[in-house]
C-alpha positions, 0 to 999 in steps of 0.5 A, a space after each residue: 467494470 462494464 460501464 467504460 466498455 459501454 461508454 466506449 461503444 456508444 462513443 463508436 457510434 455517436 461521434 463524441 468527442 467527450 464520450 472518449 474522454 469519458 470512455 478513457 477516464 472510466 478504463 484508465 480507474 478500473 485499475 485502482 478501484 480493483 486496487 482499492 478494492 482487493 489490497 486496501 483493507 482496514 489494517 493497510 489502511 489504519 498503517 497507511 493513516 498512521 504513516 500518514 498522520 502526525 503524531 499526537 501531542 505529548 505521545 512518543 515520536 518515532 526518531 528512526 533510530 532503533 533503540 538498544 531493546 530493539 537490537 537485543 530482540 533481533 538474531 542478527 546472523 554471526 552474533 554470539 546467540 547465533 554461533 552458539 546453535 551452530 557449534 551445538 550441531 
């Protein structure tokens, strides 16, 4: 992280315009480096790859529509089980 500031100090004293560009690029990439270091865990990377990679041939494809099993397993406010629990109170 301190490498960027070292390049900045050298650029200020050496008066080389190319060093200013290096300083700007290195300091700009610090945020991306921190994101990769602390946010991108193995699980996040695996989820990203699964979203980007096309499904394998023969594997069931996800159409984005919930199946009837998905709808049955959810507790939606106002459904019969929620009303029954509220009436017990």
